TORZA-379105 format. One line per field, with one value per residue: residue number from 1; residue in three letters; x, y, z of N, C-alpha, C in turn. Coordinates in nm, 3 decimals, always signed. Layout:
N
voke	[NUM  ...]
kekol	[ALA  ...]
n.xx	[X  ...]
n.yy	[Y  ...]
n.zz	[Z  ...]
ca.xx	[X  ...]
ca.yy	[Y  ...]
ca.zz	[Z  ...]
c.xx	[X  ...]
c.yy	[Y  ...]
c.zz	[Z  ...]
REM end
This chain:
192
voke	[1  2  3  4  5  6  7  8  9  10  11  12  13  14  15  16  17  18  19  20  21  22  23  24  25  26  27  28  29  30  31  32  33  34  35  36  37  38  39  40  41  42  43  44  45  46  47  48  49  50  51  52  53  54  55  56  57  58  59  60  61  62  63  64  65  66  67  68  69  70  71  72  73  74  75  76  77  78  79  80  81  82  83  84  85  86  87  88  89  90  91  92  93  94  95  96  97  98  99  100  101  102  103  104  105  106  107  108  109  110  111  112  113  114  115  116  117  118  119  120  121  122  123  124  125  126  127  128  129  130  131  132  133  134  135  136  137  138  139  140  141  142  143  144  145  146  147  148  149  150  151  152  153  154  155  156  157  158  159  160  161  162  163  164  165  166  167  168  169  170  171  172  173  174  175  176  177  178  179  180  181  182  183  184  185  186  187  188  189  190  191  192]
kekol	[UNK  UNK  UNK  UNK  UNK  UNK  UNK  UNK  UNK  UNK  UNK  UNK  UNK  UNK  UNK  UNK  UNK  UNK  UNK  UNK  UNK  UNK  UNK  UNK  UNK  UNK  UNK  UNK  UNK  UNK  UNK  UNK  UNK  UNK  UNK  UNK  UNK  UNK  UNK  UNK  UNK  UNK  UNK  UNK  UNK  UNK  UNK  UNK  UNK  UNK  UNK  UNK  UNK  UNK  UNK  UNK  UNK  UNK  UNK  UNK  UNK  UNK  UNK  UNK  UNK  UNK  UNK  UNK  UNK  UNK  UNK  UNK  UNK  UNK  UNK  UNK  UNK  UNK  UNK  UNK  UNK  UNK  UNK  UNK  UNK  UNK  UNK  UNK  UNK  UNK  UNK  UNK  UNK  UNK  UNK  UNK  UNK  UNK  UNK  UNK  UNK  UNK  UNK  UNK  UNK  UNK  UNK  UNK  UNK  UNK  UNK  UNK  UNK  UNK  UNK  UNK  UNK  UNK  UNK  UNK  UNK  UNK  UNK  UNK  UNK  UNK  UNK  UNK  UNK  UNK  UNK  UNK  UNK  UNK  UNK  UNK  UNK  UNK  UNK  UNK  UNK  UNK  UNK  UNK  UNK  UNK  UNK  UNK  UNK  UNK  UNK  UNK  UNK  UNK  UNK  UNK  UNK  UNK  UNK  UNK  UNK  UNK  UNK  UNK  UNK  UNK  UNK  UNK  UNK  UNK  UNK  UNK  UNK  UNK  UNK  UNK  UNK  UNK  UNK  UNK  UNK  UNK  UNK  UNK  UNK  UNK  UNK  UNK  UNK  UNK  UNK  UNK]
n.xx	[+0.004  +0.293  +0.511  +0.817  +1.072  +1.239  +1.502  +1.537  +1.535  +1.259  +1.046  +0.819  +0.816  +0.678  +0.356  +0.028  -0.300  -0.620  -0.949  -1.105  -0.880  -0.555  -0.229  +0.076  +0.428  +0.749  +0.999  +0.917  +0.759  +0.521  +0.185  -0.026  -0.020  -0.057  +0.094  +0.284  +0.498  +0.684  +0.486  +0.156  -0.202  -0.444  -0.753  -0.889  -1.053  -1.072  -0.813  -0.736  -0.550  -0.597  -0.697  -0.537  -0.221  +0.058  +0.331  +0.625  +0.975  +1.166  +1.237  +0.990  +0.979  +0.860  +0.535  +0.243  -0.085  -0.307  -0.599  -0.710  -0.474  -0.191  +0.119  +0.446  +0.776  +1.120  +1.359  +1.318  +1.318  +1.144  +0.790  +0.570  +0.694  +0.714  +0.922  +1.014  +1.190  +1.258  +1.047  +0.691  +0.352  +0.037  -0.262  -0.612  -0.681  -0.448  -0.272  -0.006  +0.021  +0.072  +0.269  +0.616  +0.886  +1.149  +1.375  +1.721  +1.827  +1.771  +1.460  +1.356  +1.160  +0.834  +0.574  +0.247  +0.142  -0.121  -0.156  +0.097  +0.359  +0.615  +0.946  +1.212  +1.552  +1.829  +1.885  +2.010  +1.905  +1.587  +1.359  +1.431  +1.573  +1.812  +1.806  +1.877  +1.872  +1.617  +1.288  +1.001  +0.662  +0.381  +0.041  -0.225  -0.514  -0.460  -0.373  -0.172  -0.156  +0.026  +0.092  +0.159  +0.317  +0.405  +0.571  +0.523  +0.656  +0.629  +0.726  +0.792  +0.826  +0.700  +0.910  +1.194  +1.204  +0.934  +0.828  +0.958  +0.850  +0.575  +0.579  +0.681  +0.479  +0.253  +0.324  +0.535  +0.551  +0.270  +0.080  -0.095  -0.155  -0.018  -0.177  -0.451  -0.492  -0.242  -0.136  -0.191  -0.051  -0.050  -0.152  -0.421  -0.740  -0.943  -0.814  -0.718]
n.yy	[-0.621  -0.557  -0.495  -0.538  -0.523  -0.822  -0.914  -0.672  -0.455  -0.439  -0.263  -0.166  +0.132  +0.317  +0.380  +0.509  +0.602  +0.709  +0.758  +0.533  +0.473  +0.355  +0.469  +0.411  +0.415  +0.382  +0.163  +0.081  -0.006  -0.086  -0.156  -0.406  -0.468  -0.222  +0.066  +0.246  +0.463  +0.447  +0.551  +0.505  +0.493  +0.300  +0.118  +0.039  -0.179  -0.344  -0.349  -0.255  -0.044  +0.305  +0.585  +0.801  +0.943  +1.074  +1.039  +1.038  +1.096  +0.933  +0.719  +0.712  +0.768  +0.865  +0.933  +1.123  +1.208  +1.483  +1.657  +1.730  +1.674  +1.491  +1.431  +1.385  +1.240  +1.185  +1.057  +1.181  +1.428  +1.531  +1.550  +1.419  +1.571  +1.826  +2.033  +1.918  +1.898  +1.646  +1.680  +1.713  +1.816  +1.677  +1.711  +1.595  +1.520  +1.433  +1.626  +1.858  +2.043  +2.388  +2.410  +2.396  +2.312  +2.252  +2.079  +2.007  +1.751  +1.398  +1.279  +1.081  +1.018  +1.111  +1.270  +1.364  +1.552  +1.666  +1.986  +2.007  +1.920  +1.701  +1.632  +1.421  +1.354  +1.340  +1.604  +1.940  +2.190  +2.346  +2.497  +2.832  +2.818  +2.702  +2.361  +2.116  +1.808  +1.772  +1.911  +2.123  +2.202  +2.407  +2.357  +2.565  +2.783  +2.954  +3.180  +3.073  +2.830  +2.796  +2.839  +3.135  +3.253  +3.537  +3.702  +3.639  +3.443  +3.178  +2.926  +2.911  +2.876  +2.962  +3.186  +3.379  +3.606  +3.630  +3.709  +3.953  +4.093  +4.098  +4.259  +4.498  +4.564  +4.600  +4.774  +4.954  +5.046  +5.064  +4.882  +4.736  +4.380  +4.111  +3.897  +3.849  +3.607  +3.503  +3.574  +3.389  +3.284  +3.090  +2.864  +2.803  +2.653  +2.836  +3.033  +3.265]
n.zz	[-3.606  -3.712  -3.974  -4.167  -4.420  -4.511  -4.298  -4.179  -3.890  -3.664  -3.453  -3.189  -3.030  -2.873  -2.728  -2.717  -2.606  -2.713  -2.661  -2.871  -3.008  -3.076  -3.075  -3.230  -3.223  -3.374  -3.520  -3.815  -4.132  -4.236  -4.125  -4.052  -4.323  -4.441  -4.567  -4.337  -4.210  -3.939  -3.759  -3.656  -3.641  -3.484  -3.492  -3.187  -3.129  -3.360  -3.458  -3.698  -3.920  -3.918  -4.133  -4.072  -4.116  -4.065  -4.147  -4.054  -4.105  -3.979  -3.695  -3.435  -3.093  -2.874  -2.744  -2.680  -2.585  -2.588  -2.537  -2.857  -2.986  -3.094  -2.968  -3.070  -3.048  -3.145  -3.375  -3.617  -3.888  -4.061  -4.129  -4.342  -4.540  -4.431  -4.227  -3.912  -3.644  -3.451  -3.269  -3.265  -3.314  -3.384  -3.568  -3.545  -3.803  -3.918  -4.018  -3.957  -3.657  -3.563  -3.370  -3.313  -3.179  -3.245  -3.149  -3.100  -3.113  -3.078  -2.938  -2.675  -2.488  -2.360  -2.173  -2.081  -1.823  -1.653  -1.772  -1.877  -2.093  -2.074  -2.182  -2.278  -2.379  -2.605  -2.671  -2.661  -2.685  -2.734  -2.937  -2.900  -2.673  -2.424  -2.335  -2.154  -2.221  -2.108  -2.127  -2.098  -2.182  -2.146  -2.186  -2.268  -2.276  -2.507  -2.777  -2.934  -2.814  -2.618  -2.283  -2.100  -2.287  -2.344  -2.485  -2.747  -2.899  -3.099  -3.048  -2.792  -2.430  -2.109  -1.982  -1.858  -2.031  -2.098  -1.854  -1.816  -2.034  -1.960  -1.726  -1.839  -2.032  -1.867  -1.653  -1.716  -1.988  -2.109  -2.346  -2.625  -2.616  -2.804  -2.823  -2.622  -2.479  -2.445  -2.203  -2.015  -1.775  -1.577  -1.698  -1.677  -1.734  -1.803  -1.931  -1.827]
ca.xx	[+0.089  +0.390  +0.598  +0.919  +1.136  +1.316  +1.637  +1.546  +1.492  +1.131  +1.006  +0.726  +0.889  +0.591  +0.213  -0.063  -0.442  -0.719  -1.074  -1.091  -0.768  -0.421  -0.123  +0.199  +0.547  +0.869  +1.074  +0.842  +0.723  +0.379  +0.108  -0.136  -0.009  -0.084  +0.215  +0.284  +0.637  +0.723  +0.373  +0.024  -0.323  -0.522  -0.878  -0.861  -1.133  -1.038  -0.668  -0.719  -0.490  -0.684  -0.643  -0.439  -0.086  +0.147  +0.448  +0.750  +1.090  +1.247  +1.174  +0.913  +1.010  +0.777  +0.396  +0.152  -0.210  -0.371  -0.701  -0.720  -0.342  -0.100  +0.254  +0.545  +0.921  +1.200  +1.479  +1.270  +1.344  +1.029  +0.663  +0.499  +0.759  +0.735  +1.033  +0.985  +1.307  +1.251  +0.919  +0.582  +0.209  -0.041  -0.405  -0.686  -0.684  -0.314  -0.190  +0.076  -0.016  +0.175  +0.377  +0.739  +0.986  +1.284  +1.481  +1.842  +1.869  +1.667  +1.371  +1.331  +1.043  +0.748  +0.453  +0.166  +0.087  -0.208  -0.142  +0.235  +0.423  +0.758  +1.016  +1.349  +1.623  +1.971  +1.887  +2.068  +1.820  +1.454  +1.318  +1.543  +1.620  +1.880  +1.721  +1.974  +1.812  +1.476  +1.215  +0.855  +0.575  +0.249  -0.075  -0.324  -0.615  -0.386  -0.379  -0.075  -0.162  +0.137  +0.065  +0.262  +0.400  +0.367  +0.656  +0.468  +0.742  +0.537  +0.782  +0.842  +0.757  +0.699  +1.043  +1.223  +1.168  +0.791  +0.803  +1.002  +0.752  +0.459  +0.601  +0.691  +0.348  +0.155  +0.363  +0.631  +0.509  +0.137  +0.049  -0.179  -0.090  -0.029  -0.292  -0.481  -0.480  -0.102  -0.099  -0.237  +0.074  -0.063  -0.206  -0.558  -0.828  -1.024  -0.730  -0.681]
ca.yy	[-0.692  -0.463  -0.564  -0.473  -0.606  -0.933  -0.881  -0.537  -0.448  -0.383  -0.253  -0.057  +0.204  +0.400  +0.365  +0.603  +0.569  +0.819  +0.699  +0.394  +0.473  +0.327  +0.528  +0.336  +0.476  +0.289  +0.135  -0.008  +0.050  -0.117  -0.206  -0.481  -0.464  -0.086  +0.148  +0.341  +0.486  +0.483  +0.604  +0.460  +0.495  +0.176  +0.100  -0.041  -0.297  -0.431  -0.344  -0.208  +0.088  +0.414  +0.663  +0.900  +0.898  +1.191  +1.003  +1.085  +1.049  +0.839  +0.662  +0.778  +0.696  +0.924  +0.967  +1.174  +1.265  +1.582  +1.723  +1.672  +1.667  +1.381  +1.485  +1.279  +1.276  +1.080  +1.091  +1.237  +1.566  +1.575  +1.481  +1.443  +1.674  +1.950  +2.026  +1.914  +1.834  +1.560  +1.701  +1.765  +1.797  +1.640  +1.732  +1.474  +1.476  +1.388  +1.737  +1.913  +2.162  +2.494  +2.389  +2.348  +2.354  +2.242  +2.023  +1.990  +1.614  +1.298  +1.274  +0.941  +0.998  +1.223  +1.236  +1.478  +1.556  +1.784  +2.066  +2.022  +1.817  +1.681  +1.566  +1.385  +1.294  +1.383  +1.745  +2.049  +2.306  +2.326  +2.634  +2.927  +2.814  +2.584  +2.260  +2.011  +1.669  +1.776  +2.035  +2.119  +2.307  +2.411  +2.385  +2.657  +2.835  +3.064  +3.190  +2.975  +2.707  +2.791  +2.923  +3.225  +3.298  +3.676  +3.769  +3.601  +3.351  +3.063  +2.799  +2.948  +2.847  +3.075  +3.203  +3.513  +3.710  +3.654  +3.789  +4.092  +4.150  +4.117  +4.379  +4.610  +4.594  +4.637  +4.872  +5.049  +5.098  +4.992  +4.874  +4.621  +4.253  +4.049  +3.807  +3.845  +3.474  +3.464  +3.602  +3.280  +3.240  +2.966  +2.764  +2.766  +2.618  +2.942  +3.113  +3.398]
ca.zz	[-3.699  -3.766  -4.067  -4.235  -4.522  -4.451  -4.252  -4.114  -3.750  -3.647  -3.309  -3.145  -2.919  -2.792  -2.744  -2.650  -2.636  -2.700  -2.699  -2.930  -3.100  -3.024  -3.153  -3.211  -3.294  -3.369  -3.639  -3.902  -4.257  -4.259  -4.014  -4.110  -4.463  -4.486  -4.545  -4.227  -4.170  -3.796  -3.678  -3.702  -3.559  -3.511  -3.420  -3.072  -3.132  -3.475  -3.488  -3.836  -3.930  -3.963  -4.245  -4.018  -4.158  -4.072  -4.228  -4.012  -4.186  -3.900  -3.579  -3.331  -2.968  -2.768  -2.782  -2.579  -2.639  -2.503  -2.616  -2.992  -3.048  -3.068  -2.962  -3.093  -3.041  -3.198  -3.453  -3.743  -3.923  -4.145  -4.129  -4.468  -4.618  -4.354  -4.131  -3.766  -3.586  -3.328  -3.190  -3.343  -3.269  -3.504  -3.559  -3.566  -3.946  -3.957  -4.050  -3.853  -3.583  -3.575  -3.265  -3.380  -3.085  -3.305  -3.067  -3.183  -3.120  -3.062  -2.823  -2.640  -2.401  -2.331  -2.095  -2.048  -1.685  -1.647  -1.893  -1.906  -2.165  -2.034  -2.287  -2.248  -2.489  -2.620  -2.714  -2.572  -2.696  -2.792  -2.966  -2.887  -2.535  -2.382  -2.270  -2.142  -2.219  -2.062  -2.150  -2.070  -2.244  -2.086  -2.277  -2.213  -2.365  -2.567  -2.922  -2.995  -2.743  -2.516  -2.173  -2.052  -2.397  -2.354  -2.585  -2.881  -2.968  -3.121  -3.000  -2.659  -2.306  -2.015  -1.935  -1.805  -2.133  -2.085  -1.733  -1.846  -2.124  -1.884  -1.641  -1.925  -2.089  -1.770  -1.560  -1.757  -2.119  -2.141  -2.485  -2.650  -2.627  -2.941  -2.807  -2.480  -2.419  -2.420  -2.068  -1.931  -1.718  -1.494  -1.786  -1.630  -1.841  -1.848  -2.018  -1.764]
c.xx	[+0.177  +0.490  +0.707  +0.981  +1.220  +1.456  +1.648  +1.487  +1.356  +1.100  +0.901  +0.791  +0.794  +0.447  +0.138  -0.207  -0.522  -0.850  -1.058  -0.979  -0.636  -0.320  +0.003  +0.309  +0.659  +0.940  +0.993  +0.795  +0.578  +0.318  -0.012  -0.140  -0.028  +0.048  +0.197  +0.428  +0.646  +0.611  +0.243  -0.078  -0.404  -0.652  -0.859  -0.935  -1.089  -0.890  -0.634  -0.653  -0.595  -0.617  -0.535  -0.300  +0.004  +0.286  +0.579  +0.867  +1.179  +1.172  +1.107  +0.925  +0.922  +0.643  +0.322  +0.032  -0.263  -0.474  -0.715  -0.584  -0.269  +0.045  +0.349  +0.687  +0.999  +1.320  +1.442  +1.311  +1.223  +0.908  +0.591  +0.560  +0.781  +0.839  +0.975  +1.096  +1.276  +1.126  +0.814  +0.450  +0.125  -0.187  -0.481  -0.687  -0.549  -0.224  -0.111  +0.012  +0.097  +0.294  +0.504  +0.859  +1.133  +1.389  +1.603  +1.894  +1.750  +1.591  +1.340  +1.201  +0.967  +0.628  +0.380  +0.112  +0.010  -0.198  +0.001  +0.291  +0.570  +0.819  +1.154  +1.418  +1.770  +1.989  +1.955  +1.995  +1.686  +1.398  +1.441  +1.608  +1.708  +1.786  +1.807  +1.901  +1.668  +1.423  +1.069  +0.787  +0.439  +0.145  -0.171  -0.423  -0.563  -0.399  -0.289  -0.071  -0.049  +0.114  +0.184  +0.351  +0.369  +0.447  +0.624  +0.566  +0.662  +0.596  +0.840  +0.766  +0.767  +0.836  +1.069  +1.189  +1.016  +0.759  +0.848  +0.904  +0.625  +0.470  +0.610  +0.558  +0.242  +0.195  +0.462  +0.585  +0.382  +0.115  -0.031  -0.097  -0.106  -0.143  -0.330  -0.464  -0.339  -0.062  -0.155  -0.121  +0.061  -0.130  -0.350  -0.644  -0.912  -0.947  -0.696  -0.578]
c.yy	[-0.585  -0.537  -0.480  -0.571  -0.709  -0.882  -0.744  -0.545  -0.383  -0.375  -0.145  +0.000  +0.278  +0.373  +0.469  +0.572  +0.694  +0.764  +0.555  +0.385  +0.445  +0.387  +0.448  +0.403  +0.374  +0.282  +0.035  +0.068  +0.017  -0.171  -0.275  -0.476  -0.327  -0.009  +0.252  +0.348  +0.536  +0.532  +0.558  +0.479  +0.371  +0.181  +0.004  -0.176  -0.394  -0.443  -0.301  -0.068  +0.194  +0.497  +0.764  +0.854  +1.023  +1.164  +1.064  +1.023  +0.949  +0.797  +0.755  +0.701  +0.754  +0.960  +1.018  +1.227  +1.361  +1.656  +1.653  +1.658  +1.540  +1.441  +1.366  +1.334  +1.156  +1.134  +1.161  +1.386  +1.624  +1.490  +1.515  +1.559  +1.808  +1.929  +2.022  +1.832  +1.775  +1.576  +1.755  +1.742  +1.775  +1.655  +1.598  +1.424  +1.433  +1.504  +1.788  +2.032  +2.268  +2.474  +2.326  +2.387  +2.330  +2.189  +1.988  +1.847  +1.525  +1.311  +1.126  +0.920  +1.123  +1.174  +1.367  +1.462  +1.683  +1.860  +2.085  +1.896  +1.817  +1.595  +1.539  +1.322  +1.339  +1.528  +1.835  +2.181  +2.268  +2.471  +2.719  +2.920  +2.690  +2.488  +2.136  +1.876  +1.663  +1.909  +2.016  +2.231  +2.292  +2.435  +2.470  +2.704  +2.963  +3.066  +3.090  +2.843  +2.689  +2.886  +3.012  +3.279  +3.443  +3.743  +3.722  +3.518  +3.222  +2.935  +2.816  +2.882  +2.964  +3.082  +3.348  +3.627  +3.734  +3.736  +3.928  +4.164  +4.184  +4.248  +4.504  +4.655  +4.646  +4.757  +4.981  +5.123  +5.029  +5.002  +4.748  +4.494  +4.197  +3.955  +3.803  +3.717  +3.430  +3.494  +3.504  +3.210  +3.106  +2.850  +2.716  +2.740  +2.732  +3.049  +3.251  +3.377]
c.zz	[-3.770  -3.849  -4.121  -4.336  -4.444  -4.418  -4.190  -3.971  -3.740  -3.496  -3.293  -3.022  -2.825  -2.827  -2.664  -2.693  -2.617  -2.753  -2.748  -3.027  -3.025  -3.126  -3.126  -3.292  -3.278  -3.496  -3.720  -4.028  -4.291  -4.130  -4.073  -4.259  -4.525  -4.464  -4.436  -4.177  -4.027  -3.705  -3.740  -3.595  -3.593  -3.431  -3.309  -3.075  -3.241  -3.504  -3.629  -3.835  -3.979  -4.070  -4.200  -4.046  -4.173  -4.137  -4.177  -4.087  -4.111  -3.780  -3.481  -3.202  -2.852  -2.819  -2.659  -2.645  -2.541  -2.586  -2.746  -3.055  -3.004  -3.075  -2.984  -3.085  -3.091  -3.269  -3.584  -3.762  -4.005  -4.109  -4.254  -4.546  -4.544  -4.247  -3.991  -3.708  -3.452  -3.244  -3.282  -3.272  -3.392  -3.469  -3.580  -3.711  -4.003  -4.007  -3.929  -3.785  -3.591  -3.482  -3.329  -3.290  -3.132  -3.211  -3.150  -3.182  -3.079  -2.933  -2.797  -2.561  -2.386  -2.252  -2.073  -1.908  -1.671  -1.780  -1.937  -1.979  -2.124  -2.140  -2.247  -2.367  -2.487  -2.657  -2.609  -2.585  -2.761  -2.816  -2.964  -2.754  -2.509  -2.308  -2.263  -2.112  -2.161  -2.092  -2.114  -2.145  -2.177  -2.192  -2.200  -2.315  -2.429  -2.714  -2.994  -2.917  -2.638  -2.404  -2.137  -2.163  -2.430  -2.464  -2.731  -2.962  -2.979  -3.071  -2.863  -2.546  -2.218  -1.951  -1.888  -1.899  -2.124  -1.961  -1.746  -1.935  -2.049  -1.800  -1.728  -1.985  -1.989  -1.682  -1.610  -1.888  -2.163  -2.291  -2.510  -2.654  -2.764  -2.939  -2.661  -2.410  -2.383  -2.278  -1.970  -1.863  -1.644  -1.568  -1.735  -1.751  -1.888  -1.923  -1.959  -1.658]
REM end
């Protein structure tokens, strides 16, 4: 039962399920009479809204669940007062995870396939990299949760600068890594 003020548009744009929890994103202000701006978690059996309430500032149109994180995309710029432009990862307690790729425009869709999160929308960049309407991030057993992020950019994906850094650290100028798990280039579950 998603509600809004009389005369306003209401819709559910995205759904995801994890265990006995249904996550819903869209254009709404309350769910079952409980204030929930654009994002809610509901008990699958009873339909009752759960305490989980990240409070995005605008519409959520993409949802994906992987491990203990809920990934969201949409038109929002803030979650609970913290800056998150169009993409965010949320912990089980409703707090924001460190992941902050900073897409420069709206995200409409996302899907997790294996350990890779695929995202589509109107954006032209995500993080510090060009990303023309599509981007991907690999989840791995790394210090920052991003596989192949050898150059220690917390919002990075495995790219050419990571390959250059890998070659330099191992073959040209050996030195300690910022985090050994960051060299999980293939995103294997064992982190190597």
